[in-house]
C-alpha positions as CSV (number, residue, x, y, z in Angstrom):
1,M,50.2,-31.3,2.7
2,A,47.6,-34.3,2.4
3,D,44.9,-32.5,4.8
4,D,45.4,-29.3,2.0
5,E,44.7,-31.6,-0.6
6,N,41.9,-33.1,0.8
7,R,40.6,-29.8,1.6
8,V,40.8,-28.7,-1.9
9,I,39.2,-31.6,-3.3
10,E,36.6,-31.2,-0.8
11,A,35.8,-27.7,-1.8
12,K,35.7,-28.5,-5.4
13,A,33.2,-31.4,-5.0
14,K,31.1,-28.7,-2.8
15,E,31.3,-26.5,-5.4
16,D,30.6,-28.8,-8.3
17,Q,27.3,-30.0,-6.4
18,A,26.2,-26.4,-5.5
19,T,26.7,-25.4,-9.4
20,K,24.9,-28.4,-10.7
21,C,21.8,-27.8,-8.4
22,F,21.7,-24.1,-9.2
23,K,21.6,-24.9,-12.8
24,N,19.2,-27.3,-12.4
25,V,17.1,-25.2,-10.3
26,C,17.6,-21.6,-11.8
27,G,17.8,-23.0,-15.4
28,K,20.1,-21.3,-17.8
29,V,20.4,-18.0,-16.5
30,S,23.6,-15.8,-17.5
31,G,23.7,-13.0,-14.5
32,K,25.3,-9.7,-15.3
33,K,27.6,-7.5,-13.4
34,V,25.7,-5.2,-11.5
35,T,28.1,-2.1,-10.4
36,G,26.6,-1.2,-6.7
37,A,25.3,-3.7,-4.1
38,E,22.6,-1.1,-3.4
39,H,21.1,-2.0,-7.2
40,R,21.1,-5.7,-6.6
41,A,17.9,-6.9,-5.1
42,I,16.7,-10.2,-5.1
43,T,13.3,-11.4,-5.9
44,L,10.6,-13.5,-4.3
45,K,11.1,-16.1,-7.2
46,E,14.8,-16.4,-6.6
47,L,14.3,-16.8,-2.9
48,L,12.1,-19.5,-3.5
49,Q,14.7,-21.2,-5.5
50,V,17.5,-20.8,-3.0
51,K,14.9,-22.7,-0.7
52,Q,14.3,-25.5,-3.2
53,M,18.1,-25.8,-3.3
54,V,18.5,-26.4,0.4
55,D,15.4,-28.8,0.3
56,E,17.4,-31.0,-2.3
57,R,20.7,-30.8,-1.0
58,C,21.2,-30.0,2.7
59,E,20.1,-33.8,4.1
60,K,21.2,-35.6,0.8
61,E,24.8,-34.0,1.4
62,K,24.8,-34.0,5.4
63,W,25.0,-30.5,5.9
64,V,26.1,-29.3,9.5
65,S,26.0,-26.1,11.1
66,F,29.0,-24.1,12.3
67,L,28.6,-26.0,15.7
68,G,29.1,-29.1,13.9
69,E,25.4,-30.2,14.4
70,K,23.4,-32.1,11.8
71,L,20.9,-29.8,9.7
72,T,17.6,-30.1,8.6
73,P,16.2,-28.2,6.1
74,E,13.9,-26.7,8.8
75,K,17.0,-25.4,10.7
76,V,19.3,-24.1,7.8
77,N,19.9,-20.4,8.4
78,L,21.5,-17.8,6.4
79,Y,25.0,-18.4,7.6
80,D,24.7,-22.0,6.7
81,V,23.2,-21.0,3.0
82,N,26.3,-18.3,2.6
83,K,28.6,-21.6,3.4
84,Y,26.9,-24.2,1.1
85,I,25.2,-22.4,-1.5
86,I,26.2,-18.7,-2.0
87,L,30.2,-19.0,-1.7
88,P,30.3,-22.3,-3.6
89,V,27.8,-20.7,-6.6
90,T,29.8,-17.7,-6.9
91,V,33.3,-18.9,-6.2
92,K,34.3,-18.8,-9.9
93,R,33.0,-15.3,-10.9
94,Q,33.8,-14.0,-7.3
95,C,30.7,-12.0,-7.5
96,S,27.5,-11.6,-5.4
97,F,24.5,-14.2,-5.5
98,V,22.3,-11.8,-7.3
99,E,24.7,-11.1,-10.0
100,M,24.6,-14.9,-10.8
101,V,20.6,-14.6,-11.6
102,A,20.1,-10.8,-12.5
103,T,20.3,-9.7,-16.2
104,G,21.1,-6.0,-14.9
105,P,20.2,-3.5,-12.0
106,R,17.3,-3.8,-10.1
107,Q,16.0,-1.0,-7.8
108,P,14.8,-2.3,-4.4
109,K,11.1,-1.9,-3.5
110,W,11.7,-3.0,0.1
111,F,14.6,-3.3,2.3
112,V,14.6,-6.3,4.8
113,S,16.0,-6.1,8.1
114,H,16.8,-9.3,10.0
115,W,18.9,-11.5,11.6
116,W,21.2,-13.9,10.0
117,G,20.4,-16.5,12.6
118,E,16.6,-17.1,11.5
119,P,15.9,-20.4,9.7
120,I,15.3,-19.2,6.2
121,Y,12.1,-21.4,6.0
122,A,10.6,-18.6,8.5
123,F,12.5,-16.0,6.5
124,I,11.0,-16.7,3.4
125,R,7.7,-17.4,4.7
126,C,7.7,-13.5,6.2
127,V,8.7,-12.4,2.8
128,Q,6.0,-14.4,1.1
129,Q,3.4,-13.2,3.5
130,H,4.5,-9.7,3.1
131,A,4.3,-10.0,-0.7
132,E,0.8,-11.5,-0.4
133,D,-0.5,-8.9,2.1
134,H,1.1,-6.1,-0.3
135,K,-0.3,-7.5,-3.7
136,L,3.4,-8.1,-4.9
137,G,4.3,-10.4,-7.4
138,E,7.2,-12.9,-7.1
139,D,9.4,-10.7,-9.5
140,T,9.2,-7.9,-6.5
141,P,12.5,-6.8,-5.8
142,Y,13.9,-7.2,-1.9
143,W,17.3,-5.8,-0.9
144,I,18.8,-8.8,1.4
145,C,22.5,-8.0,2.4
146,A,23.8,-11.6,1.9
147,Y,22.6,-11.8,-1.6
148,A,23.2,-8.5,-2.6
149,N,26.7,-8.0,-1.3
150,N,29.7,-9.9,-2.6
151,Q,30.8,-12.1,0.0
152,W,34.2,-12.4,-1.5
153,D,35.0,-8.8,-1.1
154,L,32.9,-6.9,1.5
155,A,35.3,-3.8,1.7
156,G,32.2,-1.4,0.8
157,V,30.7,-2.7,4.0
158,N,33.0,-1.2,6.2
159,D,32.7,2.3,4.5
160,E,31.4,5.4,6.2
161,L,28.2,4.3,7.4
162,E,26.4,6.7,4.9
163,S,28.4,5.2,2.1
164,T,27.4,1.5,2.5
165,P,25.1,-0.4,0.5
166,F,22.8,-0.8,3.5
167,F,22.4,2.8,3.6
168,K,22.3,3.5,0.0
169,A,19.6,0.4,-0.7
170,M,17.2,1.7,2.2
171,E,17.3,5.1,0.5
172,L,16.1,3.7,-2.8
173,S,13.5,1.4,-1.0
174,E,9.9,2.7,-0.5
175,G,10.1,0.8,3.0
176,T,11.6,-1.5,5.4
177,L,10.3,-5.0,6.0
178,S,11.7,-5.8,9.5
179,I,11.6,-9.8,10.2
180,L,11.5,-10.8,13.8
181,D,13.0,-13.9,14.8
182,T,10.5,-15.8,17.2
183,N,13.1,-15.4,20.2
184,G,13.3,-11.7,19.3
185,T,17.3,-12.0,18.7
186,V,17.0,-9.2,16.2
187,F,16.7,-6.9,19.1
188,T,20.2,-7.9,20.3
189,R,22.1,-7.3,17.3
190,I,23.5,-3.9,16.5
191,W,23.2,-3.9,12.7
192,C,19.7,-4.9,12.9
193,G,19.4,-1.9,15.5
194,Y,21.0,0.5,13.2
195,E,18.7,-0.6,10.2
196,L,15.8,0.1,12.3
197,Y,17.3,3.4,13.3
198,L,17.5,4.5,9.7
199,S,13.9,3.3,8.8
200,L,12.0,4.8,12.0
201,A,14.5,7.9,13.2
202,Y,15.9,8.7,10.0
203,S,13.2,9.1,7.5
204,T,9.6,9.7,8.1
205,D,8.3,9.3,4.6
206,K,9.2,5.5,4.4
207,K,6.8,2.9,4.8
208,W,7.6,0.3,7.7
209,T,6.0,-3.1,8.4
210,V,7.1,-6.0,10.9
211,Y,6.6,-9.4,10.3
212,T,7.2,-12.9,12.2
213,T,6.2,-16.8,12.1
214,Y,4.1,-18.6,14.7
215,E,2.7,-22.0,14.8
216,A,-0.7,-22.7,14.3
217,F,-2.3,-25.8,15.3
218,F,-4.6,-27.6,12.7
219,K,-4.5,-31.4,12.4
220,E,-0.8,-31.1,12.9
221,P,1.3,-27.8,13.6
222,V,1.9,-25.6,10.9
223,M,4.3,-22.4,10.5
224,K,2.3,-19.3,9.7
225,S,3.6,-15.9,8.9
226,V,1.8,-12.3,10.6
227,G,2.7,-9.0,9.8
228,L,1.8,-5.8,11.4
229,T,1.4,-2.6,8.8
230,E,0.8,1.1,9.6
231,G,-2.6,1.5,8.3
232,L,-4.0,-0.7,5.8
233,A,-2.4,-3.1,3.8
234,P,-3.4,-3.2,0.0
235,I,-4.8,-6.4,0.9
236,D,-7.2,-5.1,3.6
237,D,-10.6,-3.6,2.2
238,D,-11.3,-2.2,5.6
239,G,-10.4,-2.4,9.5
240,E,-12.0,-5.6,10.1
241,L,-9.9,-7.4,7.6
242,K,-6.8,-5.7,8.9
243,Q,-7.5,-6.9,12.5
244,A,-8.4,-10.3,11.4
245,R,-5.1,-10.5,9.6
246,E,-3.0,-9.2,12.5
247,K,-4.6,-10.8,15.6
248,S,-2.3,-13.5,15.7
249,F,0.9,-11.4,16.1
250,P,2.9,-12.6,19.2
251,I,2.2,-9.7,21.7
252,E,5.2,-11.1,23.5
253,L,7.8,-9.8,20.8
254,L,6.3,-6.4,21.2
255,Q,7.1,-6.6,24.8
256,D,10.6,-7.4,24.0
257,A,11.1,-4.6,22.1
258,L,10.4,-2.2,24.8
259,N,13.6,-3.5,26.4
260,I,15.7,-2.4,23.5
261,N,19.0,-1.1,24.2
262,I,21.5,-0.6,21.1
263,E,24.2,0.1,23.4
264,N,24.5,-3.4,24.5
265,A,23.8,-5.0,21.1
266,E,26.0,-7.6,20.0
267,A,28.0,-7.6,16.7
268,S,30.0,-10.2,14.9
269,M,32.7,-7.5,14.5
270,E,33.4,-4.9,17.2
271,D,34.3,-2.4,15.1
272,D,30.9,-2.5,13.4
273,K,29.5,-1.5,17.0
274,T,31.9,1.3,17.6
275,K,31.3,2.6,14.2
276,I,27.2,2.3,14.5
277,L,27.6,3.7,18.0
278,Q,29.6,6.7,16.9
279,H,27.3,7.3,13.9
280,I,24.1,7.6,16.1
281,G,26.0,9.7,18.9
282,D,24.3,11.5,21.0
283,D,20.9,10.1,19.4
284,V,21.0,6.7,21.1
285,E,18.2,8.0,23.4
286,K,16.3,9.5,20.9
287,L,16.8,6.0,18.8
288,H,15.6,4.3,21.8
289,A,12.5,6.1,22.3
290,V,11.9,6.2,18.6
291,L,12.0,2.4,18.4
292,K,9.9,1.6,21.5
293,G,7.4,4.0,20.2
294,R,7.2,2.6,16.7
295,F,6.5,-1.1,18.2
296,A,4.3,0.4,21.0
297,A,2.0,1.9,18.4
298,A,1.8,-1.1,16.4
299,A,1.3,-3.1,19.7
300,L,-2.0,-1.0,21.1
301,R,-4.9,-2.5,19.5
302,L,-3.5,-6.0,19.9
303,T,-3.2,-5.4,23.7
304,L,-6.9,-4.1,24.0
305,E,-8.2,-7.3,22.2
306,L,-6.3,-10.0,24.3
307,N,-8.5,-12.5,25.1
308,D,-6.6,-12.7,28.5
309,N,-7.4,-9.6,30.4
310,K,-5.2,-10.4,33.1
311,G,-2.8,-7.3,33.4
312,Q,-4.4,-6.1,30.1
313,E,-4.6,-2.6,31.1
314,K,-1.3,-2.2,32.8
315,M,0.1,-3.4,29.3
316,W,-1.8,-1.1,27.5
317,L,-0.7,1.9,29.7
318,K,3.1,0.8,29.4
319,F,2.9,0.7,25.4
320,L,1.4,4.3,25.8
321,K,4.0,5.8,27.6
322,A,6.7,4.6,25.5
323,L,4.4,6.0,22.5
324,E,4.3,9.3,24.5
325,D,7.9,9.7,25.0
326,S,8.6,8.6,21.4
327,R,8.2,12.2,20.0
328,A,6.9,10.7,16.8
329,R,6.0,12.9,14.2
330,V,4.2,10.7,12.1
331,L,1.6,8.2,13.6
332,N,-1.1,5.8,12.0
333,L,-3.6,4.3,14.4
334,D,-6.4,2.1,13.4
335,F,-9.1,1.0,16.2
336,G,-11.9,0.7,13.5
337,G,-14.2,-1.9,14.9
338,C,-12.2,-2.4,18.1
339,M,-14.8,-3.3,20.6
340,P,-12.6,-2.5,23.9
341,F,-12.1,0.7,22.6
342,K,-15.5,1.9,22.6
343,N,-14.8,2.3,26.3
344,V,-14.4,5.8,26.8
345,K,-11.6,5.4,29.6
346,Y,-9.5,4.1,26.4
347,Q,-10.1,6.7,24.4
348,Q,-9.0,9.1,27.1
349,H,-6.1,7.2,27.7
350,L,-4.9,7.4,24.0
351,R,-6.0,11.1,23.8
352,T,-3.6,12.0,27.1
353,H,-0.8,9.9,25.9
354,L,-0.3,10.9,22.3
355,P,3.0,13.0,21.5
356,W,1.0,16.0,20.8
357,D,4.0,18.2,21.0
358,S,6.1,16.4,18.1
359,L,3.3,15.2,16.1
360,E,3.2,16.3,12.4
361,N,1.0,13.8,10.6
362,L,-1.8,12.2,12.5
363,T,-4.0,9.3,11.0
364,L,-6.8,8.0,12.9
365,S,-9.3,5.6,12.4
366,F,-12.4,5.5,14.5
367,R,-14.5,3.7,12.2
368,K,-17.5,1.5,13.2
369,L,-17.2,2.6,17.1
370,D,-20.9,3.3,17.6
371,L,-20.1,7.1,18.0
372,D,-23.5,8.9,18.0
373,G,-23.6,12.8,17.3
374,K,-23.5,13.6,21.1
375,K,-20.3,11.6,21.8
376,I,-18.5,12.7,18.6
377,T,-19.4,16.1,19.4
378,E,-17.9,15.9,23.0
379,M,-15.0,14.2,21.4
380,L,-13.9,16.9,19.2
381,K,-14.2,19.6,21.8
382,V,-11.1,17.9,23.8
383,W,-9.2,16.4,21.3
384,P,-6.3,18.6,20.7
385,F,-6.1,17.7,16.7
386,D,-5.2,21.3,15.9
387,K,-1.6,20.6,17.7
388,A,-0.6,18.1,14.8
389,K,0.2,19.9,11.5
390,S,-2.0,17.3,9.5
391,V,-4.5,15.1,10.8
392,H,-6.5,12.3,8.7
393,L,-9.5,11.1,10.6
394,N,-11.6,8.5,9.5
395,L,-15.3,8.3,11.2
396,R,-17.4,5.8,8.5
397,F,-19.9,3.7,9.5
398,N,-20.7,5.5,12.9
399,I,-24.2,7.1,13.6
400,I,-23.0,10.6,13.7
401,S,-26.3,12.2,12.5
402,S,-26.7,15.8,11.9
403,E,-26.0,16.6,15.2
404,G,-22.4,15.2,14.9
405,A,-22.2,16.8,11.3
406,K,-22.5,20.0,13.2
407,G,-19.9,19.6,15.9
408,I,-17.7,18.5,13.0
409,G,-18.6,21.6,11.0
410,E,-17.8,24.0,14.0
411,V,-14.2,22.3,14.1
412,L,-13.5,22.8,10.3
413,K,-14.7,26.4,10.4
414,R,-11.7,27.1,13.2
415,K,-8.7,28.9,11.3
416,T,-6.6,26.7,13.4
417,S,-8.2,23.4,11.8
418,T,-5.3,21.0,10.5
419,I,-8.1,18.2,9.2
420,R,-7.0,17.4,5.8
421,T,-8.7,13.9,5.3
422,L,-12.2,13.4,6.7
423,D,-14.2,10.1,6.0
424,L,-18.0,10.3,7.0
425,C,-19.1,7.4,5.0
426,E,-22.7,6.0,5.9
427,C,-22.8,8.0,9.2
428,E,-26.6,9.3,8.7
429,I,-25.9,13.0,8.4
430,G,-28.7,13.6,5.9
431,D,-29.4,17.1,4.4
432,E,-29.0,18.9,7.6
433,G,-25.7,17.5,8.3
434,A,-24.7,18.1,4.8
435,M,-25.7,21.6,5.0
436,N,-23.5,22.0,8.4
437,I,-20.2,20.4,6.7
438,A,-21.0,22.8,3.3
439,A,-21.1,25.6,5.6
440,A,-17.7,24.8,7.1
441,L,-16.4,24.2,3.5
442,E,-17.0,27.7,2.6
443,V,-14.4,29.0,5.1
444,N,-12.2,26.0,5.5
445,K,-8.4,26.1,4.2
446,S,-7.1,23.2,5.3
447,L,-9.4,20.1,4.1
448,Q,-8.4,18.5,1.1
449,I,-10.4,15.2,0.9
450,I,-13.9,14.3,2.0
451,D,-16.1,11.4,1.8
452,L,-19.9,12.2,2.3
453,S,-21.0,8.9,0.3
454,S,-24.0,6.9,1.4
455,N,-25.5,9.6,4.0
456,D,-28.9,10.0,2.4
457,I,-27.8,13.4,1.0
458,G,-30.9,14.9,-1.2
459,P,-30.7,17.9,-3.4
460,A,-31.0,20.6,-0.6
461,G,-27.7,19.1,0.8
462,A,-26.1,19.0,-2.8
463,E,-27.0,22.6,-3.3
464,K,-25.3,23.8,-0.4
465,I,-22.3,21.8,-1.1
466,A,-22.2,23.1,-4.9
467,K,-22.2,27.0,-3.2
468,A,-19.6,25.8,-1.1
469,L,-17.6,24.7,-3.9
470,K,-17.4,28.0,-5.6
471,K,-15.6,29.5,-2.5
472,N,-13.7,26.6,-1.2
473,K,-10.1,26.4,-2.4
474,S,-8.5,23.7,-0.6
475,L,-10.6,20.4,-1.4
476,H,-8.9,17.9,-4.0
477,S,-11.5,15.1,-3.3
478,L,-15.0,14.8,-3.0
479,N,-17.1,11.6,-2.8
480,L,-21.1,12.0,-3.1
481,A,-21.9,8.7,-4.1
482,S,-25.3,7.4,-2.8
483,K,-26.2,4.0,-1.5
484,G,-28.1,3.3,-4.5
485,V,-31.4,3.0,-2.9
486,G,-33.7,5.8,-1.3
487,V,-32.1,9.2,-1.3
488,N,-29.8,10.6,-3.9
489,I,-28.8,14.3,-4.6
490,G,-31.1,14.3,-7.8
491,D,-31.7,16.1,-10.9
492,E,-31.2,19.4,-9.6
493,G,-28.4,18.5,-7.1
494,V,-26.3,17.2,-9.8
495,K,-26.8,20.2,-12.1
496,K,-25.8,22.4,-9.0
497,I,-22.7,20.4,-8.5
498,A,-21.9,20.3,-12.1
499,A,-22.4,24.1,-12.6
500,S,-20.0,24.8,-9.5
501,L,-17.3,22.8,-11.5
502,E,-17.3,25.7,-14.0
503,T,-15.6,28.2,-11.5
504,N,-13.7,25.5,-9.0
505,K,-10.4,25.4,-10.0
506,K,-9.0,23.0,-7.3
507,L,-11.3,20.2,-7.1
508,Q,-9.4,17.0,-8.8
509,T,-11.6,13.7,-7.8
510,L,-15.4,13.8,-7.7
511,I,-17.3,10.6,-7.0
512,L,-21.1,10.7,-8.2
513,K,-22.1,7.1,-8.2
514,F,-25.3,5.6,-7.7
515,N,-27.3,8.9,-8.0
516,Q,-29.5,7.9,-11.1
517,I,-27.8,10.6,-13.4
518,G,-29.4,10.5,-16.9
519,D,-28.4,12.0,-20.1
520,D,-29.8,15.6,-19.1
521,E,-27.7,15.6,-15.8
522,A,-24.8,14.3,-18.2
523,E,-25.3,17.1,-20.3
524,S,-24.7,19.3,-17.7
525,I,-21.6,17.6,-16.3
526,A,-20.5,18.1,-20.2
527,I,-20.6,21.5,-19.8
528,A,-18.9,21.8,-16.6
529,L,-15.9,19.6,-18.3
530,R,-15.6,22.2,-21.3
531,K,-14.8,24.8,-18.8
532,N,-13.1,23.1,-15.7
533,T,-9.3,23.2,-15.6
534,S,-8.9,21.1,-12.5
535,L,-10.5,17.9,-12.5
536,Q,-8.5,14.6,-13.0
537,T,-10.9,11.7,-12.0
538,L,-14.7,11.7,-12.7
539,D,-16.6,8.4,-11.4
540,L,-19.8,8.2,-13.0
541,D,-20.3,4.7,-12.6
542,C,-23.6,2.9,-11.7
543,N,-26.2,5.7,-12.9
544,L,-28.5,5.9,-16.0
545,I,-26.5,7.4,-19.0
546,A,-27.5,6.5,-22.2
547,D,-26.3,7.4,-25.6
548,E,-27.1,10.9,-25.7
549,G,-25.6,11.4,-22.4
550,A,-22.1,9.7,-23.5
551,K,-22.2,11.8,-26.7
552,K,-22.4,15.1,-24.9
553,I,-19.4,14.0,-22.6
554,A,-17.6,12.4,-25.4
555,A,-17.6,16.1,-27.3
556,A,-16.5,17.6,-24.0
557,L,-13.3,15.3,-24.0
558,G,-12.8,16.8,-27.1
559,V,-12.4,20.2,-25.3
560,N,-11.2,18.9,-22.0
561,K,-7.4,18.7,-21.3
562,K,-7.3,17.6,-17.8
563,L,-9.4,14.7,-17.1
564,Q,-7.1,11.6,-16.8
565,T,-9.8,9.0,-15.4
566,L,-13.5,8.5,-16.5
567,R,-15.5,5.9,-14.9
568,L,-19.1,5.2,-17.2
569,G,-19.4,1.6,-16.0
570,H,-22.6,0.3,-14.9
571,N,-24.7,2.7,-17.2
572,Q,-27.1,2.2,-20.3
573,I,-24.5,3.1,-23.1
574,G,-25.2,1.4,-26.3
575,D,-23.4,1.4,-29.9
576,E,-24.1,5.3,-30.6
577,G,-22.6,6.5,-27.3
578,A,-19.5,4.3,-27.9
579,I,-18.9,5.4,-31.5
580,A,-18.9,9.0,-30.1
581,I,-16.3,7.9,-27.7
582,G,-14.6,6.3,-30.0
583,K,-14.0,9.5,-32.1
584,V,-13.0,11.5,-29.4
585,L,-10.2,8.7,-28.5
586,K,-8.7,9.8,-31.9
587,K,-7.7,13.3,-30.6
588,N,-8.2,13.2,-26.9
589,K,-4.5,13.5,-25.6
590,A,-5.1,13.6,-21.6
591,L,-7.2,10.3,-20.6
592,E,-5.4,7.6,-19.5
593,T,-8.2,5.2,-17.7
594,L,-11.7,4.6,-19.2
595,H,-14.2,2.2,-17.7
596,L,-16.9,1.3,-20.0
597,D,-18.1,-2.0,-18.5
598,N,-21.5,-3.4,-17.8
599,N,-23.2,-1.1,-20.7
600,G,-25.1,-2.8,-23.7
601,I,-22.1,-2.0,-26.1
602,E,-22.1,-4.3,-29.2
603,D,-19.8,-4.8,-32.2
604,V,-20.4,-1.7,-33.9
605,G,-19.7,0.2,-30.8
606,A,-16.3,-2.0,-30.2
607,A,-15.1,-1.4,-33.7
608,A,-15.4,2.5,-33.5
609,I,-13.4,2.4,-30.0
610,G,-11.0,0.2,-31.7
611,K,-10.7,2.6,-34.6
612,G,-10.0,5.6,-31.7
613,L,-7.4,3.4,-30.3
614,E,-5.3,3.2,-33.7
615,N,-4.3,6.9,-33.1
616,N,-4.7,7.2,-29.4
617,K,-1.3,7.8,-27.3
618,T,-2.5,8.4,-24.1
619,L,-4.9,5.9,-22.7
620,R,-3.3,3.1,-20.6
621,F,-6.5,1.5,-19.2
622,L,-9.6,0.1,-20.9
623,N,-12.6,-1.5,-19.2
624,L,-15.0,-3.3,-21.5
625,R,-15.9,-6.3,-19.9
626,K,-19.7,-7.2,-19.7
627,N,-20.9,-5.8,-22.5
628,Y,-22.4,-7.8,-26.0
629,I,-19.2,-7.6,-27.8
630,A,-18.9,-10.8,-29.9
631,D,-15.8,-11.9,-32.1
632,E,-16.3,-9.2,-34.8
633,G,-16.1,-6.5,-32.3
634,G,-13.2,-8.4,-30.8
635,E,-11.5,-8.7,-34.1
636,E,-11.5,-4.9,-34.6
637,I,-10.0,-4.3,-31.1
638,F,-7.1,-6.6,-31.9
639,K,-6.3,-5.1,-35.3
640,A,-6.3,-1.7,-33.3
641,L,-3.9,-2.9,-30.8
642,K,-1.4,-4.1,-33.5
643,K,-1.1,-0.2,-33.9
644,N,-1.6,1.2,-30.7
645,K,1.5,1.0,-28.4
646,S,0.3,3.0,-25.2
647,L,-2.3,0.7,-24.0
648,K,-1.1,-1.4,-20.8
649,T,-4.3,-3.0,-19.6
650,L,-7.4,-4.4,-21.5
651,K,-10.5,-5.9,-19.8
652,M,-12.8,-7.6,-22.0
653,D,-15.0,-10.9,-22.1
654,F,-14.1,-13.3,-25.1
655,I,-16.0,-16.0,-26.9
656,D,-13.5,-17.2,-29.3
657,K,-10.6,-18.6,-27.2
658,S,-8.0,-18.1,-30.2
659,L,-8.9,-14.2,-30.1
660,F,-8.2,-14.1,-26.6
661,D,-5.1,-16.0,-26.8
662,K,-4.0,-13.5,-29.8
663,I,-5.0,-10.4,-27.5
664,S,-3.4,-11.7,-24.3
665,E,-0.2,-12.3,-26.3
666,I,0.0,-8.5,-27.2
667,M,-0.8,-7.3,-24.1
668,S,1.4,-9.5,-22.2
669,G,4.4,-8.1,-23.6
670,R,3.5,-4.1,-22.3
671,R,3.1,-4.9,-18.6
């Protein structure tokens, strides 16, 4: 009896300690009941608060693991957090942890697959790094089972698998964040394997990333996190940054992934394993192949860039074999700037081991690999791109020249061509190369996006492209920006492109930056905007458009009902042009984003734009930075914002801090 009383007293003391610390760390939060565990995502901010509770309580209260070992904050795992934080904090309400802090349902942005035995320091560090790499704030909702499920009532977890919170949360998320512990234990756990199965084999439209921690050495050891993403992460401006970001990922963990065997995986409850294996059924081998293939794809570039070449090619071929056997439907491989991949041998290996028979969507980056016209022509002859249903090819920063452009044109002319996206930025193709591409565009029915920027394309090349636009019915996006110095498409080129827009009904995005477009050319574009019914984004940044050109474009916006984004930054627009734009904002019902930064707009122009904003109900983003707007113009914008309810983002320079504070207060409540 005394022992029972002591246990009750001890449990009450733990509850009081946990509740007191929870209130001190989280403040006066009054969480609400949230129906459906799939809607109980936790934010990064709240995870960091959990970490703070661990820091404050672990050693002070002499926490011990389930094995009876003394814990330090660095060793605390999710089992310990559940014992010392989640259960004591939620005991009175008998609810999930998220319901102690959330004010309502939260749709998860990312589903997190992990092992409970990993130290939460490492776990949270991975989530932090993931958020940083994906430019996500501390309020981003992540679905993590321990915090989402009611640990006092886990009945829903034992439902049919497709009815479990795990499955539902994954369906709601845009992707899965797989966190690997440093020993790869996650590969031996049945639930982790099942979550990977759902992420990788069950759906092809979800994103997938994998993160882990490693020990870096500066003056002393420091725990760092690193993640692999399919394609560029939002923080990666280019492939070089991606390579630098991912190079520290432990290749050993990816090798461990090739030994995955879900049938030998462990489970805390044997019923879970039986149920999961029954659900997977005859797809076990498919599951193994898919999992190994996705990890193999993530490992390819890392393998080539190993500093230690011992066994490198053998490992490379082993990963390629796993990829080939995976029967992947979607692949995103980035070898941009990868020095070893310049070796034709490795290019041939990749070509022969891709799962061509199953591929539906293939994204390849061969950017900056010193591919000249001859090499690219030879490559295109032997790579069976037509086997994949959709191909996205990045060849930017190579020396393709007109010779290579001719070879690319021949591929695009094929009736069987499946290339949807083609990036040829800064490939030195010139007018002759542009003509070859244009000739292909006249008959091509698959290409949707093409980047021909910074290629020294002049009026002759632009004229042929304009001619192609009159016939082409597939292209959605065209980039003809010049380098800013040297050759550009010129007056006649701009006018020809503009004229083609009068009849083209497919193009949605047109970029004409750095082409020295003046008022005359702007008038041609304005005429096209009056007739065009498809263009949604027009980028005229960094040109020579002044007031007269801005007036013509503004007048066209009074008629155009489709354009949503207009960039006129870095031009020569003054107050007169701004007045015209302000007037049209009163009646335009399509424009959502407007850039007028780096022009010559002063207070009068700003006041006119403010008047336009008062009645505008569609504009969401306005950039007025680096103009000559002083406090008087700023005050007019402030007055307008008190009436305008649609603008969500305003970029503007302020002289008066109090004015800045007033406008910031209004805008902060709209995001």
